[in-house]
DORO-76873 format. One record per residue: residue in three letters; x, y, z of N, C-alpha, C in turn. Coordinates in steps of 0.2 Angstrom, whole numbers. Each point is the difference from the previous one (the first is absolute). Example, Ala and Ser with C-alpha at 12.3 -4.5 7.8 and 13.67 -1.06 7.14 Angstrom:
2
{code: ALA&npx: 66&npy: -28&npz: 39&capx: -4&capy: 6&capz: 0&cpx: 4&cpy: 6&cpz: 0}
{code: SER&npx: -2&npy: 5&npz: -4&capx: 4&capy: 6&capz: 1&cpx: -4&cpy: 5&cpz: 3}
This chain:
87
{code: MET&npx: -476&npy: -60&npz: -36&capx: -1&capy: -5&capz: -5&cpx: -6&cpy: 1&cpz: -4}
{code: ILE&npx: 0&npy: -1&npz: -6&capx: -6&capy: 1&capz: -4&cpx: -4&cpy: -6&cpz: 0}
{code: THR&npx: -6&npy: 1&npz: -1&capx: -5&capy: -6&capz: 0&cpx: 1&cpy: -6&cpz: -4}
{code: GLU&npx: 3&npy: 1&npz: -6&capx: 1&capy: -5&capz: -4&cpx: 6&cpy: -5&cpz: 3}
{code: GLU&npx: 5&npy: 4&npz: 2&capx: 6&capy: -3&capz: 3&cpx: -2&cpy: -4&cpz: 6}
{code: ARG&npx: -4&npy: 3&npz: 5&capx: -3&capy: -3&capz: 6&cpx: -4&cpy: -6&cpz: -2}
{code: ASN&npx: -4&npy: 0&npz: -5&capx: -4&capy: -6&capz: -2&cpx: 4&cpy: -6&cpz: -2}
{code: LYS&npx: 5&npy: 2&npz: -4&capx: 5&capy: -5&capz: -2&cpx: 4&cpy: -3&cpz: 6}
{code: ILE&npx: 2&npy: 4&npz: 4&capx: 4&capy: -3&capz: 6&cpx: -5&cpy: -4&cpz: 5}
{code: GLU&npx: -6&npy: 2&npz: 1&capx: -5&capy: -3&capz: 4&cpx: -2&cpy: -7&cpz: -4}
{code: GLY&npx: 0&npy: 0&npz: -6&capx: -2&capy: -6&capz: -4&cpx: 6&cpy: -5&cpz: 1}
{code: LEU&npx: 6&npy: 2&npz: -1&capx: 6&capy: -4&capz: 1&cpx: 0&cpy: -3&cpz: 7}
{code: ILE&npx: -2&npy: 4&npz: 5&capx: 0&capy: -2&capz: 7&cpx: -5&cpy: -5&cpz: 1}
{code: GLU&npx: -6&npy: 1&npz: -2&capx: -6&capy: -5&capz: 0&cpx: 2&cpy: -7&cpz: -3}
{code: ASN&npx: 3&npy: 1&npz: -6&capx: 3&capy: -7&capz: -3&cpx: 4&cpy: -3&cpz: 4}
{code: ALA&npx: 5&npy: 3&npz: 4&capx: 5&capy: -3&capz: 4&cpx: -4&cpy: -3&cpz: 6}
{code: LEU&npx: -5&npy: 4&npz: 3&capx: -3&capy: -3&capz: 5&cpx: -5&cpy: -6&cpz: -2}
{code: ASP&npx: -2&npy: 0&npz: -6&capx: -4&capy: -6&capz: -2&cpx: 4&cpy: -6&cpz: -1}
{code: SER&npx: 7&npy: 1&npz: -1&capx: 4&capy: -6&capz: 0&cpx: 1&cpy: -3&cpz: 7}
{code: VAL&npx: -1&npy: 3&npz: 5&capx: 1&capy: -2&capz: 7&cpx: -7&cpy: -2&cpz: 3}
{code: ARG&npx: -5&npy: 3&npz: -2&capx: -7&capy: -1&capz: 3&cpx: -2&cpy: -7&cpz: 1}
{code: PRO&npx: 1&npy: -5&npz: -5&capx: -2&capy: -7&capz: 1&cpx: 3&cpy: -3&cpz: 7}
{code: TYR&npx: 6&npy: 2&npz: 1&capx: 4&capy: -3&capz: 6&cpx: -3&cpy: 3&cpz: 6}
{code: LEU&npx: -2&npy: 7&npz: 0&capx: -3&capy: 3&capz: 6&cpx: -7&cpy: -3&cpz: 1}
{code: GLU&npx: -4&npy: -1&npz: -5&capx: -7&capy: -2&capz: 0&cpx: 0&cpy: -7&cpz: 3}
{code: ALA&npx: 5&npy: -4&npz: -2&capx: 0&capy: -7&capz: 2&cpx: 0&cpy: -1&cpz: 8}
{code: ASP&npx: 3&npy: 5&npz: 3&capx: 0&capy: 0&capz: 7&cpx: -5&cpy: 5&cpz: 3}
{code: GLY&npx: -5&npy: 2&npz: -3&capx: -5&capy: 4&capz: 2&cpx: 2&cpy: 8&cpz: 0}
{code: GLY&npx: 4&npy: 2&npz: -3&capx: 2&capy: 7&capz: 0&cpx: 0&cpy: 3&cpz: -7}
{code: ASN&npx: 2&npy: 7&npz: -1&capx: 0&capy: 3&capz: -6&cpx: 3&cpy: 7&cpz: 1}
{code: VAL&npx: 1&npy: 4&npz: -5&capx: 3&capy: 6&capz: 0&cpx: -3&cpy: 5&cpz: -4}
{code: LYS&npx: -1&npy: 6&npz: 2&capx: -3&capy: 6&capz: -4&cpx: 5&cpy: 5&cpz: -1}
{code: LEU&npx: 0&npy: 3&npz: -6&capx: 4&capy: 6&capz: -1&cpx: -4&cpy: 6&cpz: 3}
{code: ALA&npx: 3&npy: 3&npz: 5&capx: -3&capy: 6&capz: 3&cpx: 2&cpy: 6&cpz: -3}
{code: GLU&npx: 6&npy: 1&npz: -2&capx: 2&capy: 6&capz: -3&cpx: 7&cpy: 0&cpz: -3}
{code: VAL&npx: 1&npy: 4&npz: -5&capx: 7&capy: 1&capz: -3&cpx: 1&cpy: 8&cpz: 1}
{code: THR&npx: 5&npy: 2&npz: 4&capx: 1&capy: 7&capz: 0&cpx: 4&cpy: 3&cpz: -6}
{code: ASP&npx: 0&npy: 6&npz: 0&capx: 3&capy: 3&capz: -6&cpx: 8&cpy: -1&cpz: 0}
{code: ASP&npx: 3&npy: -1&npz: 6&capx: 7&capy: -2&capz: 1&cpx: 1&cpy: -8&cpz: 0}
{code: LEU&npx: -5&npy: -3&npz: -3&capx: 0&capy: -8&capz: -1&cpx: 1&cpy: -4&cpz: 7}
{code: ILE&npx: -3&npy: 2&npz: 5&capx: -1&capy: -4&capz: 6&cpx: -7&cpy: -4&cpz: -1}
{code: VAL&npx: 1&npy: -6&npz: 0&capx: -6&capy: -5&capz: -1&cpx: -3&cpy: -2&cpz: 7}
{code: ARG&npx: -6&npy: 1&npz: 1&capx: -3&capy: -2&capz: 6&cpx: -5&cpy: -5&cpz: -1}
{code: LEU&npx: 1&npy: -6&npz: 3&capx: -5&capy: -6&capz: 0&cpx: -4&cpy: -1&cpz: 6}
{code: GLU&npx: -5&npy: -3&npz: -1&capx: -5&capy: -2&capz: 6&cpx: 0&cpy: -7&cpz: 0}
{code: LEU&npx: 3&npy: -3&npz: 5&capx: -1&capy: -8&capz: 1&cpx: -7&cpy: -1&cpz: 2}
{code: MET&npx: -2&npy: -6&npz: -3&capx: -7&capy: -1&capz: 2&cpx: -1&cpy: -8&cpz: 3}
{code: GLY&npx: -5&npy: -1&npz: 3&capx: -1&capy: -7&capz: 3&cpx: 6&cpy: -2&cpz: 4}
{code: SER&npx: 1&npy: -7&npz: 0&capx: 6&capy: -2&capz: 4&cpx: 6&cpy: 3&cpz: -1}
{code: CYS&npx: 2&npy: 3&npz: -5&capx: 6&capy: 4&capz: -1&cpx: 1&cpy: 5&cpz: 5}
{code: GLN&npx: -5&npy: 3&npz: 3&capx: 1&capy: 5&capz: 5&cpx: 3&cpy: -2&cpz: 6}
{code: THR&npx: -1&npy: -7&npz: 2&capx: 2&capy: -2&capz: 7&cpx: 5&cpy: -6&cpz: -1}
{code: CYS&npx: 1&npy: -2&npz: -6&capx: 5&capy: -6&capz: -1&cpx: 7&cpy: 1&cpz: 3}
{code: PRO&npx: 3&npy: -4&npz: 4&capx: 6&capy: 1&capz: 2&cpx: 6&cpy: 0&cpz: -5}
{code: MET&npx: -2&npy: -2&npz: -6&capx: 5&capy: 0&capz: -6&cpx: -1&cpy: 6&cpz: -4}
{code: ASN&npx: -5&npy: 5&npz: 2&capx: -2&capy: 6&capz: -5&cpx: 6&cpy: 4&cpz: -2}
{code: ALA&npx: 5&npy: 1&npz: 4&capx: 6&capy: 4&capz: -1&cpx: 4&cpy: -3&cpz: -6}
{code: MET&npx: 1&npy: -7&npz: 0&capx: 3&capy: -4&capz: -5&cpx: -3&cpy: 1&cpz: -6}
{code: THR&npx: -7&npy: -2&npz: 0&capx: -4&capy: 0&capz: -6&cpx: 0&cpy: 7&cpz: -3}
{code: PHE&npx: 0&npy: 5&npz: 4&capx: -1&capy: 7&capz: -2&cpx: 7&cpy: 2&cpz: -4}
{code: ARG&npx: 6&npy: -1&npz: 3&capx: 6&capy: 2&capz: -3&cpx: 2&cpy: -5&cpz: -6}
{code: ALA&npx: -1&npy: -6&npz: 1&capx: 3&capy: -5&capz: -5&cpx: -5&cpy: -1&cpz: -6}
{code: GLY&npx: -7&npy: 1&npz: 2&capx: -5&capy: -1&capz: -5&cpx: -2&cpy: 6&cpz: -3}
{code: LEU&npx: -4&npy: 4&npz: 4&capx: -3&capy: 6&capz: -3&cpx: 5&cpy: 5&cpz: -2}
{code: GLU&npx: 4&npy: 2&npz: 5&capx: 5&capy: 6&capz: -2&cpx: 5&cpy: -2&cpz: -6}
{code: GLU&npx: 2&npy: -7&npz: 0&capx: 5&capy: -2&capz: -5&cpx: -4&cpy: 0&cpz: -7}
{code: SER&npx: -6&npy: -2&npz: 0&capx: -4&capy: 0&capz: -6&cpx: -1&cpy: 7&cpz: -3}
{code: ILE&npx: -2&npy: 4&npz: 5&capx: -1&capy: 7&capz: -3&cpx: 6&cpy: 3&cpz: -2}
{code: ARG&npx: 6&npy: -1&npz: 3&capx: 6&capy: 3&capz: -2&cpx: 3&cpy: -3&cpz: -7}
{code: LYS&npx: -2&npy: -6&npz: -1&capx: 2&capy: -3&capz: -7&cpx: -4&cpy: 4&cpz: -5}
{code: ALA&npx: -7&npy: 1&npz: 1&capx: -4&capy: 3&capz: -5&cpx: 1&cpy: 8&cpz: 0}
{code: VAL&npx: 2&npy: 3&npz: 5&capx: 1&capy: 7&capz: 0&cpx: 6&cpy: 2&cpz: 4}
{code: PRO&npx: 6&npy: -1&npz: -3&capx: 6&capy: 1&capz: 4&cpx: 2&cpy: 6&cpz: 3}
{code: ASN&npx: -3&npy: 6&npz: -2&capx: 1&capy: 6&capz: 3&cpx: -5&cpy: 2&cpz: 6}
{code: VAL&npx: -3&npy: -5&npz: 3&capx: -4&capy: 1&capz: 6&cpx: 4&cpy: 1&cpz: 5}
{code: LEU&npx: -1&npy: 5&npz: 4&capx: 4&capy: 3&capz: 6&cpx: -1&cpy: -5&cpz: 6}
{code: ARG&npx: -6&npy: -2&npz: 1&capx: -1&capy: -4&capz: 6&cpx: -7&cpy: -3&cpz: 0}
{code: VAL&npx: -1&npy: -6&npz: 3&capx: -6&capy: -3&capz: 0&cpx: -2&cpy: -1&cpz: 8}
{code: GLU&npx: -6&npy: 2&npz: 2&capx: -2&capy: 0&capz: 6&cpx: -7&cpy: -3&cpz: 1}
{code: ALA&npx: -2&npy: -3&npz: 6&capx: -6&capy: -3&capz: 1&cpx: -4&cpy: 5&cpz: 5}
{code: VAL&npx: -6&npy: 3&npz: -2&capx: -3&capy: 5&capz: 3&cpx: -3&cpy: -2&cpz: 7}
{code: ASN&npx: -2&npy: -7&npz: 0&capx: -4&capy: -2&capz: 6&cpx: 4&cpy: -5&cpz: 4}
{code: VAL&npx: 7&npy: -1&npz: -1&capx: 4&capy: -4&capz: 5&cpx: 6&cpy: 4&cpz: 2}
{code: PRO&npx: 0&npy: 3&npz: 6&capx: 5&capy: 5&capz: 2&cpx: 7&cpy: -3&cpz: -1}
{code: SER&npx: 1&npy: -6&npz: 1&capx: 7&capy: -3&capz: 0&cpx: 3&cpy: 0&cpz: -7}
{code: LEU&npx: -5&npy: 1&npz: -5&capx: 3&capy: 0&capz: -7&cpx: 0&cpy: 7&cpz: -3}
{code: VAL&npx: -1&npy: 5&npz: 3&capx: 0&capy: 7&capz: -3&cpx: 7&cpy: 2&cpz: 0}
């Protein structure tokens, strides 16, 4: 993937994450974009209370992953790098 295309995709993903962040922050959590691979696997790092929240799987799938897929429909997969059950 060329740098310009990567930057555009990462920007779209960051905007999608920004739309969800206020909800995460309200509960003491957050999310960080860790990596976008060349084959469009998005790796996220859950931070704060999001790492151990019993609802993190639902938040991850219905909130984070859904927002990213709306912004960049050709994303192959979304993974959490620091929560083994969400990889």
